[in-house]
LODOZA-772181 format. One record per residue: residue in one letter; x negated, y, z of N, C-alpha, C in turn. Coordinates in steps of 0.05 Angstrom, whole numbers, plus 5000, padded with zeros to 4 digits. Each point is the difference from the previous one (the first is absolute). Layout:
<nodes>
AXYZXYZXYZ ...
</nodes>
This chain:
<nodes>
M593646251245498849884981496550055004 P498649774995496950065000499050244980 L497950135005499050174980498349844973 A500450064979498549864979498250194984 R497749944990498450154983500949954973 H499150154980499949984972498249794989 V500449824986498049854986499250054976 D497850084991499250074972499349754988 P501749904982500249744985497349984983 D499150244987498250024979497449925015 S499450105022497449955016500149745011 L502149915009500249725009499349774977 V501550074980499549774975496950024997 Q499250234994497050054987498149885020 A500950065026497949795021500449744997 L502749884995499549744996498949894975 H500250164980498949924971496650015007 D499250195015497250015006498649775015 H502249865016499249765012501349774989 P499649904981501349764985500949775022 S498549995022500349745019502450065012 K500850245006502450105011502450024983 A499950014974502150094986502049775003 H499549725004502049804998501650015026 K498650115021501750025022502350155000 H500250194986502150194992501649974974 H498849784987501649964972500250214979 V497150165004500350244980499549884971 Q501950004982500049894971500950164987 T499550014974501450174981501749904973 K499949725002501449834979502750025006 S501849974980503050025004501449784988 A501949895013501349774988503250034997 T501549934980502750104999501849795005 S499149735005501949815005501150015027 T503049985000501550045023502049805004 V499349734992501649755004501249995027 T497850025019500850005026498650205011 P500750075026498450295011496749935003 Y499749755004497049914999498449994976 S501350034980499149974974499250294989 S501050175016499450274992496750095000 R499150224992497450085002499050015030 Y502050035019499150025031499449755008 A500949794990499149755014497149975006 S498350064975497249955005498150224984 Q501250124982498350244986499850275014 Q501750055012500550335006501350055025 E499250085018501350075026502350274997 I501749965013502250195002498950305013 S500650194982498950255005500850085027 K497950165015500150025030499950295004 F498750124987499250315009500950204979 R500949944978501250144979501849924984 I501850154988502349884987499149864976 P500849764992498849894978501250144971 Q498749984979500950134975502349834992 Q500349774996501949824995501449865024 G502549974997501149825025499649744995 A501249835015499949695000502949885004 P500449744993502249875004501250005027 A502550055002501350005031499249715012 D500449784989499749775017496849985007 A498350084981497349975006499450165022 V500950295003499150165022501149915025 H502949904998501149895025498249795011 Q499749814982498149735011497750115014 M498150174985497950115015500450115023 L501550165002500350185025500949785020 K502249854997500849765017497749885011 D498249924981497849845010498150145017 E499350264996498750145017500850055026 L502750025001501650085026500149725016 D499449754986499949725018497750085022 L497950164994498150045015500750115032 D502050144995501350155025500949785023 G500350075025500749855019502949944999 R501049795009503149945000501450185019 P501750184992501750165017501149875026 N501049774996501249905027498249925021 L497349934988498149945020498250215010 N501050264994498550265003500850045030 L499149915019501050025028498850275012 A498650174986498850245011502150244995 S501849984982502250224996502449985012 F501150225006502650055009501750004978 V499050064977501950084975501549684993 G502550024995501649724993499149964971 T499649694998499849904978502149824991 Y502149985013502249834989502650135000 M501949994979502750084998501849814987 E502149995005502449784990499850084967 R500849774984500450024974502350254993 E502049965012501750224997499550295006 A498250045017498750225003498050144981 E498449804992498150004977501550084975 A502449844989501150104980501450264998 L501150115026500950275000497550194999 M497949925007497950184996498950034970 V499949754989499550004970501650134982 E502849975003502250154989499650315003 N498750095019500250315008497350095001 L497949864985497550094999499250284987 S501750064987499950264981501050235011 K501549975023501650235014498350185015 N500150244998498150195013501250135020 M498950005026501450145020500150265000 S498850164983500050294997502550084981 D501049824986502450044982502549945016 A500650175020502249945019502750044985 D500250214977502550074988500649754979 E497849884992500449774980500549735012 Y499450015027499949695010501950035028 P502450104997501550065029500549755015 A500449774989500649755019497349965013 M497550004990497749945012499950205026 M500250284991499950205020501949955022 A502749874997501849945023498649785018 M498849834987498749795012497850135019 H498750174988497550125017501450135028 A502450164996500650095019501449845019 R501049784994501149835021497749855014 C497749994990497449875012499150205022 V500650234994498750245018502049975027 S502749954989502050015025499649765016 I499949764988499949775014497749975019 I497350124988497350005010500250195032 A501550214991500250225027501749885016 H502149844998501849855020498249815011 L498149854988498549815014498350105019 W499250284993498450145018500650185019 G503349955006501150135021500850304995 V500550094981500850284996502150035017 Q499650265009502050095019502450154994 K502349975012502450134992499650325004 G501250144977499350265000497950124986 E498549794993497550094980500549894972 T498850124978500149894974497349914990 A499749765004497449934989499850034972 I497450034992499150054971497749834993 G499349924977497449834994500349964968 S498049854995498849944972498749745000 A500449884977498349764991497950154991 T497449885005496950084992499049744986 T497350054993498549794986498849805019 G500350075027498749845022500150185024 S498749875023499650165026498250194992 S498149984987497750254999501550224991 E501749994982501150244993501950135019 A501649815013501950065018498650125025 I497849895009498150185019499550264992 H499050024976499350304995502250174999 L502749914993501650185001501550065027 G499649785015500950065032497850175014 G497749964993497950165012500350324992 L500850044972500350274989501850165012 A502749845008501950095009499150135029 L498849825014498950065026498550265000 K498750004987497350244994501650254993 R502450004978501350254992502050115022 R501049805018501950095021498150105021 W498049925006497850145015499350254995 Q499450024973499250294988502150195006 E502549914995502350185000500450115027 K499449795022500550105029497950145006 R497550004991497750185008500650274986 D501050024978500950254985502150175017 R501749825010502350185016499050105023 E497849855011498650095024498450185001 G498750084974497850144993497749925010 K499449745001497849845008498149934975 D497649955004498349854981500649754991 K499449944976501049744987498149904986 S497150065003498049914984498749705011 K500849965021498649755009502149805015 P501449884976501849775008498649755007 N500849805018499349785007501749785000 I499849754991501749805011498749755009 I501549855020499149765013500149774988 M498249774998500349754993497749855013 G500849744999498249815013497949934979 A497749885008497649884984500949794982 N502449885012501049754984501950094980 A500450254991501850084980498949944971 Q501849964987499649884970499250284984 V498249954982498750254989502250214988 A501949924995502150234990500650215016 L499649925026500550195020497850235001 E497749915001497650204995500050134976 K500649864975500350144979501650284999 F502549955013501750205005498950225013 A498249965020498850255014497850104982 R498449844985497950134980501350134981 Y501849904984501450124973501350255009 F501450025024501550255006498850185024 E497549965004498450205015501149995031 V500249765009500950005028497849885017 E498850065019498149865019501349745011 A498449764994501249775006498849925025 R500950005020499449945029500049695004 I497949854993500149724999499249865026 L501549875017499949945025498749735000 D498249945020499149725004501749815011 V500349784989501449775010498349795015 S501049885019498549795017501849755007 E498449785009501749805010501950055019 K499650235020502050075017502550124987 S499550114978502350144986501149794982 L499149764998500849824980499650064974 Y497450124993499350064976501750174989 R501750185012501850214985499750255012 L501750194994499950295009500049975033 D498350185008500049985033501550255012 P502249935014501850255006498350205022 E498449935014498050145019498750164981 L498949944972498250174987501650194987 V502649884995501650264982500950175020 K500349975028500250215022498050224999 K497349894993497950175005499250164975 N501349934978499250104971502050204988 I502149995012502450154987499850325011 D500750184981499950335007502150094985 E499950275000502150174986499649984969 N497649924992500149984971500449724989 T500849845016500849694995502450004984 I499949934975502650004983501549765003 G499249775013501249815007498249775005 V501349735005498549795004500749754985 F498349874986500749754981499749775025 V502249895002500449715012500649804982 I498749805002500349744984501449785011 L501949954988501949785007499049724983 G497749895012498549814991497350054986 S498149965015497550064993499149774980 T498450114980499249794979497649845007 Y498750055024497849855007501449765018 T501650105018500849755020503149955002 G501650164982502849985005501350125025 H498750135018501250145020501450224994 Y502850025017501350274992498950215020 E499750234995498750225017502750105016 P499350075025502450085018501150234992 V501950014984501550274991500850155024 E502149845017501250135017498150085024 E498549925008497750075016498550264990 I499450034975498850244992502050224999 S502749964992502250155001500050145029 N500349825013499750085031498450195006 I497249944998497850225003500350254985 L500850014976500850224985501950145013 D502149885011502750155015498650145023 E498049905017499050105022497950244993 Y499049944980498050254990501650234990 E502549944987501850244994501350155024 K500349825017501350145028498150185015 K497149934997497950175010499250224986 T500149944973498650214985502350154978 G502349894998501950124979499349914971 V498049844998498849914970501649724995 D501450054978501749754989498349854977 I499449755009498049884977501949744995 P500749984969501749774995497849754994 I501549764995499349764993500649914969 H498049914987500949854974499449695003 V501949855000499049684999499649934977 D497349874998499349864975500849705005 A502449924986500949765008499849844971 A497550004989499649894971501149705004 S499449855016500849725003502149985023 G499850105025501849965020502850134993 G500250184982502850144996502049784989 F499249784988501249834990500349735020 I498449965021499849825021501850055025 A499350245013501150075025503050015000 P501350114981502850015000501049735003 F498949814988501549744993499449795023 T497849995010498649785018501650055026 H500049755016501050015025498450155023 A497350044992497850135016500650294998 H501350104975499850314996497250125000 A499650205020497650075002498949995027 G500649775013499249915028501450135019 G503050054990501950165023499250305002 R498250084987499650304997501550114976 K500450295002501150144978498050094979 W500650004979497350074976501550164978 N502450034996501050114979501450265005 F502350094984501850245003501350055026 Q499849765018501750015026498050205016 L497450054993498450165014500350294985 P501150215012500150244988497550094987 R497649945016496850094987499649924974 V501249714994499249874973501450154980 K498750174981501750134980499749924974 S498449794994499449864976498949724999 I501349854985498849704997499549904973 N497949874995499449864976499849725001 T500549874973499849745004499349924972 S498749734993499749874976501849824991 G501750044981501849804992498949774987 H497650034994498249824983498449805022 K500350095024498749775023502649845009 F500950055023502449875012502750074995 G500150224978502250034984500649814977 L497749815000500349754980500550064972 V498950254989499950094974496949984986 Y500449974974496649954992499250335005 A497150024991498850275006501250214983 G500250215012501050294989502050115012 V500749965025502350165012499750015032 G500050275006499850055030502750225007 W499850075023502550125011499350225018 I500950275004499650175018502950145007 I500649945027502650155008498950235023 W501550245000500450175017502649985018 R499550025026502549975014502250174996 D499250254991502150184991498950194981 E502050134980498950154979498650225006 S500650135030498250245007497449975003 Y498849735004497249925005498350014973 L501350024975498550024979500150304988 P498550155000499850304993500650014974 K501950194996501550074975498150084976 H497850125010498250084973498449784992 L500149765013498949784992501549854977 I502150075002502149854982500150164972 F499949844980500150124968502749954993 E501450194982502549964989498749964975 L500849764986498849944971502450044981 H499850164981501649994979499049894974 Y500749724995498649804982502249824986 L499850004974501549844983503150045008 G500850245000502950065006501150005027 G498449945020501149955029498150165015 T501150005026498650175021499849805028 E497550005004499349835023498450115022 E500049955025498050105021498149775003 S497250075007497949794997498050075020 Y499049835014497550035017498549735000 T498049984980498749804994497250094992 L497949864998497350054990500049944973 N502049804989499949914975502350084985 F500350004975502350034984501449754990 S498949954973500849714991498949795013 R501849815007499349805015502249794995 P499249725004501949764993502450015019 G502449914986502750015019500449695004 A498649824989500749725005499649945029 Q498050055011499649945031502150105015 I501250234997502450095013502449844997 I500449894975502149794999499649785013 A497349904998499349745015500750035034 Q498950245010500550075027502849995005 Y501950104986502949995004500949765000 Y499149794979501149704998498949905026 N497550035009499349835028501850105019 L500650255007501550085023502949914996 I501149974981502849924994500249704996 H498049864992499949694998499549895025 L497950085014499249895023501750095025 G500850265000501850095025498150005025 F501150105022498450035021498749685009 E502149845001498949735011498149874985 G500150034974498149914983497450105002 F499750285003497150105010499749875023 R501550015019499249885027498849744998 S501449854985499149695000497350014988 I499350184976497549984988497550125015 M500950225017497750105019499849815027 E501949915009499549805023498549734989 N500449924975498349784990497150084997 C499350244991497650114994498550035032 L501450095018498750005024499949755012 A501449774999500149775012497249854984 N499850054974497749884987497650115009 A499950255004497550145013499449915026 R502149945017499349925029498849724994 L501449824986498749745000497449994989 L499050144978496850034992499250125023 S500450205014498450135023499649765025 K502149885003499649805024498249754990 A500149944976498549764990497250114998 L499150244994497450094998498850015028 E501650115018499049985025499649755015 K501849834993500049705013497549864992 T498750074979497449864992497650105018 G500150225014498050105017498050174981 W500650004976497850084983500750324995 Y502150075002501050254987501450185028 V500150244998501350145016501750204983 C502650055008501450184986500150305014 V499750204988500350285006502750104997 S501449874981503050064998501149865021 D502250065010501449865022503049994998 I501649954980502549944996500749745006 H497749805008500649755008499750005028 R499750185014499549995027502650125016 K501049875021502450115014499750305006 K502750074995500450325004498450095023 G498650214998498550165019497349865008 E499349764986497249875001498650064977 H497150075005498650094979497049895001 V500149875019496849895005500049704991 Y497749914990499749704987498949855028 K501249825008499349835023498749714996 G499449954973498849734998501749864985 P498649774985502049794984501649835018 G499550005026501749815017502750165005 E500050274994502350125011502050054975 V499049884976502150084981502249804999 E502050084998502449845002501950044977 Y501249794984501850054981502650065006 G501650194996502750095011502249794992 P502150025017502149804995501950064976 E501349814994501950044977502150225003 G500350194982502150165005499050315011 E497249995005498850225005500050234980 T500350255006499750234980497650205009 S499850174981498050225006500350135023 A502450045010500150155027499049885023 D499249774998498249815023497150114999 Y499250154978497350055000499450304992 N497650055002499250304994500950084972 A501250244997500950124973497550064986 G500549974972497850054981500549914969 L498150054988500149884969499449705002 P500849864979499349714998496950014987 V498350095017496749994991498749845021 V498449844988497949845018497350114995 A498950145021497050104997498649815021 F497749894990498649835019497450024995 H497949895018497250004998499749745016 L497149904997498749795010499750075029 S500449805018499950015029497250075008 D499750055024497150065013498949715004 D501549815006499149715001499149914976 F501350054981499249914974497350114991 K499950265003497750134989497449905017 K500449935024498149915015499049744991 D501849794993499249744992499249954974 Y500750224981499649974971499450284993 S497850105007499150264996499250064969 H499649744988499250044968502450024982 V502450015011502550054989500850314999 K499950094975501150274995502950024996 Q501250195013503150004995500750054971 E498450174985500550044973500549774982 S498149765008499949784987502849855000 I501550055018502949895006501550094974 S499950275000501150164978499349884972 T497449994997498749904971500949724991 L500049855027501149704986502649995001 L501750115011503250014995500450154973 R498150154987500550104977499449834980 A498649805006499249774978502749864998 K501749945021502549865002502550184989 Q499250264992501750214987501650165021 Y499549975025501050215021498450244998 I501650215001498550255004500350105028 I498350005019500150085028497850185007 P500250215001497950225006498549935025 N497450085002498550035026498850285003 Y500950145014499250305006499950085027 P498850215003499450135031502550145010 L500949965026501950185008498950295000 P502150215006499350304996497650065018 P499150264990497450105012500549995030 T497549965015499849945028500549735008 C501249864978501149715010498649884979 D498650094981498949884976497849784999 S499149965027498349765006501749764999 I502550004999502049754999500850004972 E499549764985501049954978502549794998 I502050094987502249804999500749894973 L501349785001500949834976503250105002 R501850054977502350125004501849834979 V502149935012502049844983502850155002 V501250074978502850155004502049784988 V501749965019502149804994502350114983 R499949984979502750104986502249814993 E502150074987502249834999499449754985 S497950024982499649764985498049815012 M499450055023498349835016501849755013 S500849804981501449785012498949795018 F501549875016498949825020498049834990 D500549904974498249794989497350144998 L499950234985497850184994498750055024 L501350055020498850075032498449795010 D501049764998499349765008496849914986 R500050054972497849964985498050225007 L500750265007498350235005498649885026 I501549975018498749915028498349734995 T500549814984498349774994497650094987 D500450214980496950094987498650165018 I501250175016498250175017498449785015 I501149815017498549825018498249854985 A500649934973498349834986497450154993 V500850264989497250154997498550105021 T501350045025498750055022498349735012 E500949744997498449805005497649944979 Q501250094976497549964981497350195006 L500750205008497750225009498749925025 M501649875019498749935027498149744992 Q500749864986498249774987498150044983 S499750254988498350084981496750055014 D498050044977497650115012500450304998 P498650135017500050315005499450124969 V502250154993500250074974501150294996 D499150184983501250274998501749964981 L502849994997501649954981500950294986 A498650225012500950284988498749984973 A498049844995498949974972502149944980 F501949865008502749934984502150164998 Q499750245014502150194999500250074970 P502750064992500150154973498850274996 T498550004974498450214994501250184975 A499250254997500650134980498749934970 T500849834985498849884979500950104975 S502550155000501450034972498650294991 V500750004976498650304986501650215014 E502649995004501950215008498850095030 K499949785017499050055028497650155001 M497949924985497350094998499750274992 H501750054979499650294983502350195006 S502549905008501750215004501350075032 S499849775016500650045026498250165019 K500950165018498650165019499949895025 G501049725007500349855020497649805006 L499749935023497849795010501249725006 D498649814995501149755008499649925027 H500649785011499749955028497150015010 R498549894982496849995013498850274998 N500950214986498650225000501750235012 R502049955020501550195010498650215022 H497849895007498550185018498250254982 K500449984975499050254986502650224993 A501849935011502650204995499150305009 E500850194988499350275006500950075028 R502549895002501650045027500549805019 P498349995021499949775017503049935012 M500449755009502449965011500650115024 S498350135017500050155024501350274995 D499850124974500850254996502750014986 G501949985019502850004992501449714994 V502150054987501849734994498649884976 H499049735005499649834974502149814994 R500349934971501949874989500449735012 T502549915008501249755008500949864978 V500049764996501549864981503150015006 C501650114984502750015003501749904978 
</nodes>
């Protein structure tokens, strides 16, 4: 969550009273009204603003508060048109009903809710099998609030196992480091900073497909490396990182030096895609089939198709989870073992995850993931066919092909094709204006595409690739389950229409129309910066991992 500052309501209100011309802007009034025939006949309709920074002395009618908050929330974007996010925005009514019926259940109360805990255990087992748990090993895992917590837990286990080994060998343990690519989501760097591990953030390049470069991994590992974070699905471009290739490099390193370096796979999105699609991970191993992969995380609230609030972390065997990290809890009459960063947390998402796994089954998940990839391929090909855009993502290119060859080379596949005919990856379309377009229409700024699409309610971010590649800005669309063929057709039409509108316009800088921080909350409480002021950030993009939209 972003940091927020405390707002002093007294000084804010006083400042508004001192400048009467501004008072109407924030509806600062003192009169009260008691009529509540309808929500809009309450005092909040025209005489008084809902309290924002201090609890009011007197409450307000439930229907009035509900309506006022509902009206304010109408200013948010439409979740289904938020094409920036990997997080799911659709669930079936039956799943929603189950969640509502169980909203009050707390995952920390294991003794009170044994049926819910049984479903949690089943989910761990099902996911472990999907990820190739090996015979003779006893996988162990837990639900988390998301992949960020799961990554921290996985990284902490790596660090503690490395420390224990160094203790046994009588060696220094003061300088642990961990390897990750500059395309890593910020949670990976957070782990390193919060748990005092040196983050060795390796440059990505066009040659490495904007993902972790195995050759740089080879050059940066040493006896103090606690592990390598490998990402199954980069949030920038959707590329899967080469888990098996990196595993082979670590095998060779161990043969030469005796140093055993494990892998944690961050499969926040890919963990629910690769097991089901025909493409898998492009014919290469990525999961517990590789002995060097000790733990894997995923987000149930991404392609696990659950609403926000659930992730999963699985270790291939309980021997890879250090015992002294596990807490034995004596709580409300029962005893449970726990390894999480949180205590109380909602249980409804776990129930919803089990519902999806049982209701959809393997074939249902496969159908959804193949549909997502098919729609992402169609969008990619339609964009490149115009000659105006080039895709950095490449799930629409035949397996083994990664280079754009021009609009004349774009071919729509035959009926019946599957993801196995193409490069494996997430259903992500990352694209930018072509060099020819920039030459012919130099007045058109790429961020203007994002701005005008926002006016049509689509949220499609425009942002730079990771450091060393940040001269290239991309627009990115995440194709989720709820992207129907009809919506996709409309999206393609609107992108083309917006582009044509800019081509025919006079030179103009549409950055002036970018959303700005105009709310009192944003101006007074947030420590963040808007798009136009990002250059003022205390920490430049080139200094480590910068946040991607996820």
